[in-house]
N, C-alpha and C positions, 0 to 999 in steps of 0.2 A: 167756485170754492176750491177746487183742486188746483187751479192755477195760482191762487193766492198762497195756498200751503206750499206749493212747489217753489214759489219764489221766495218764501220765507226761510227755506233751508239754505244756510250759507255753505259755500263750497270751500273746503279746507285746503289750504296750499301745502299742508304738511302730511298729506295722506301717504301711506307706505306704497312703495313701488310694487307692481305685480310680482308674484313669486318667480315668474319666468324671466323677469328682467333683473332679478337680484343675482349677484355673483359673489361667491365666497372666495376670498383671497387666501391662498395658503400661507402658512407661517414661513417667514424668510429665515434662511440659515446662511448668513454671510461667512461664517467660519468654515462651513463645509465646502462652500465654493472656493474659498482661498486655499484651503488644504488640497482640494482636487487640482486646482491650477498649479500649485507648487509640484505636486506629484507628476503631473503631465509634463512639466518643464524638465524635471529630472529624468523621466523616462525618455523624453525626446533627446536629451543630451547623451544619454547612454547609447541609444540606438544610433545616433549620428556618429558617436565615437566608434562603435563597432563597424559601421558601414564605411567610414572614411579613413580609418587608421590602417596604413599599409602593412603594419607589423603583423596583423592577423592573417594576411595572405589568403584571402577567400578563394582565389583561383586554385591554390594548392589544396584548400579544404574540399573543393569540388572534385579535384583529381583523386584524392584519397578516400573520399566518403564511401564509394562503392567498389573499391579495389578488392580483388579476391582475397588478399591476405587479411584485410580488415573483416570481410564477411566470414572467412573461416574462423577467425577469432571470436566473432559474434555468435556463430553456431556453437562453439565450445562453451561460451558463456551461458547460452540458453540451455544446453544439455546439463551443465553442472548445476544451474539454478533449478531446473525441473526435478532432477533426481534428488537433490538435496532438500527441496521444499517438500516433496512427497515423503521421503524418509524421515525428515525432521518433524513433519506433522504427525506421522504415525508414531514415532518415538515419543513425541510430546503428549499424545493422548495416552499412551501407556504409562508414562511417568506421572501424568496428572491423576490417572486412576489409582496408581500406586500411592500417591500422596494422600488421596482421599480414602484409601483402604483402611480397614480396621486392623490389619496386620501390622504390628510395630516394625517388623523386619522390612516389609515393603516400603513403609513410610520412611524409615531411616535411610535405606539404600537410595530411594528417590531423592530425598532431601540432600544427601551427600553429593549425588551426581549433579543435581541442579546447581548446588553451591560451588562445586569444582569448576564446571564448565562456564558458568557465568563469571567466575573470578579470573580464569586464565585467558589471556588475549588469544584471538583466533589465529594470529600469525604463529604464535608459540605452538598451538595444537598442530597446525599444518607442518611446521618444521620438525616437530617431534615425530609425527607419523612418517614424514619423508625419510627420516633417519631411523625408522623403527627396525629395519633389517640389521642394524648394527647391534641391537639388543637381542633380537630373536631371529635366528637364521631360518628356523622352521616353525610352523604352527601345527598343533596336533590336537585331536579329539580322542578322549579315552577316559579311563578311571583316574580320578585325582590321586597323585602319588603312586599310580600303578601303570599298567601297560597302556600304550596308545594304539587306537584302532585305525585312525586316519591321520596322515601327515601331509602337510602342505609346504611347498617352498614359498616362503614369504616374498622373495624377490620377484617371482613370476606373477604372484597375485597382485602385489602392490604396484600397479601401473600408475602413471601420473594422474589419470582421470579418477582411478579408484581412490588414491590418496586424497585428492581434492574433495571428492564427494563424501568420503567417510568423515573427513575433518569438518567440512561444512555441516553435514548432517548431525554429528555429535554436538556441535555448538548450537545449531538451530534447535535441536530437540530440547535443550535446557530452557531456552526462552519460550518455545512453543508450549512447554508443559505449564508454565505459569499463566500463559494466555488462556489455555484450555481450562485450567483449574478455576481461574477467575470467571470464565464464562459459565462453567457448571454451577458455581456458587451463586451466580446472579439469578438462576432460575428460582422462582418462587417456591418456598418450601411446601406450599399447598399442592403443587404439582406432583412432588414426590409422594406426599401422603395419599393423594387421590389415586395415583398409579398403584401404590401398595394396597390400598383398600379394594382395588379391583382384582387383586390377586395375580397381577401380571408378573412374569418372570423378570429378574433383575436385568438381564440382557436386553429384553424387549423394552423395559422401561427406559433404559439408557438410549438405545438406538432410535426409538420411535417417539419418545415424549420429551426426555430431558435434553439430549444433544441437539435436536432440531431447534429447540427454543434457545439453547446456549449459543448457537451459531450467530444469533443477532448480535451478541456481545463479542464473540470470538472473531468474526470476520474483519471488522475495522482494525482491531489490534494485530491480528495475524498478518494482514496485508502490509501494515507498517513493517513487521518483521520480514515479509517477503521482499519489500523494497530494499531494506537493509541487506538482505541476502544477495540481491542482484548486484549491489555495490560491493558487497564483501567478496564476491567472486574475483575481484581485481587482485586479491592477495594470492590466488593460486599461481600467479606468475612466479612467485618465489619457490614453488615446488616444480618448476620446469614445465608448467602447462601454459601454452600460449593461448590464452583467452583473448577477449577484446583488448583489455588493457595491456596484456603481454605483447600482443601484436603491435600495438601503438608504440610501446617501449622499444621493441625490437627494430621497428622501422625508424624510430627517432634516433637510435644509435647509428643506423646505417646512413640516414639523411639528417644530419644535425641541423641543417637549415630549415627543416620542415617540422621542428618540434612543436611549435605553437599550433599550426593547422592540424597536426595529428592529435594533439590534446583536445582541440575543439571538435574533431571527429568523434573521439571517445565520448566527450561530453554530450554531443548531440544524440549519439546512439543510446547512452544511458538515460537521457531525458525521454526518448521515444519509448524505451522499455518500461520505465516507471509510469509514463502517462497511460500506456495500454493497460497496465495493472490497475491504475486508479480508475479507469473506465469500467473495467471488469468488476472492481470492488463496488462501484455505485450500483450496478445492476444486481449483484449478489445481495447487497444490503436491501435493495428495494424488494427483491424476491422474498427474503425472510422477514420483511416488515408486514407482510400480509397477515391480517388478523390482529396485529398489535397496534396499528394505526387506523384512524377513521378513514383517511384517504392516503394513498401512496404518494410519495414525493414525485413531482413531475420530472420527466426526463429532460435533458438539455434541448432536444428538439421541441418538446411541448413548451418549455420556457420561452423559446424564440417565437413560437406561434402566439403564445399569450401576450408577449411584449408587443409584437406587431399589431395584434388585434386591439390592445389597449391604446397604442399610438394612433391608430386610425380613428378610434372612437373619440380620443381627445381632440384630434384635428377637426373632426366633424362638429364637435361641441363648440370649439372656438370659432369655427366659421359660422355656426348658427347664431352665436351671440354677436 
């Protein structure tokens, strides 16, 4: 009886394949492949042109890259950038707090300062400070319209480095003020209300609650300003300070045949400096993202490890099929 029933069940030739044998084909994107191929061809042509064009003189580039003159200019660039970044950020914080103050005088003075230094080109500020001794031979501290208690010789104080740092800091503070103010305004109003409800002092509220949260918004914007500051230091050459760009310009005047490799040297060093700043920016942003994101963004090393692990898993899957 079981044999007759078993023989009566027909075998279907259209049965679905086992799940293990089924394979889902991904959606094809021919446009993406074509665009990628075009970009790779263009990049290959650019690299080939850079490598084979004798006009770039890569042997002279290698000669100049680590010359003491270039390295001395690089040190001056780093010093001017460091001092200006710190002073500019501190000044920006003070200006931002003044803009957010309830005092109309502080708000007005801060607004005028930001408006003025964002309107005047940096080169004009530097040249004005460089010739400041023509307007004021001495500087003094004392009672307004009254006797002076301390008097300074402006020509001795205003060295080339001081002029460069002061000019860069004044300009940087105006932009940093808006970055800091935007970061403070980005903090949820409930945080301010909660801190006030706890009876915390205003200074404590700002330093421990508001400002740390504002740094998540301030960091990427201010790093852009910092990168612009690194490149802006090239203007201090016009106030007789031989930074990286000034050293390149000086050597280019002495060796006119090496102008192109010298400019490439300056370009390479600026790329290195901005790349280091970008790496620091990534880790600072990652640090201040704690508590705001469910999971922290992976580091470049973690991305490489994940990519290799996914590649190995894909290869094993393809081999099993």
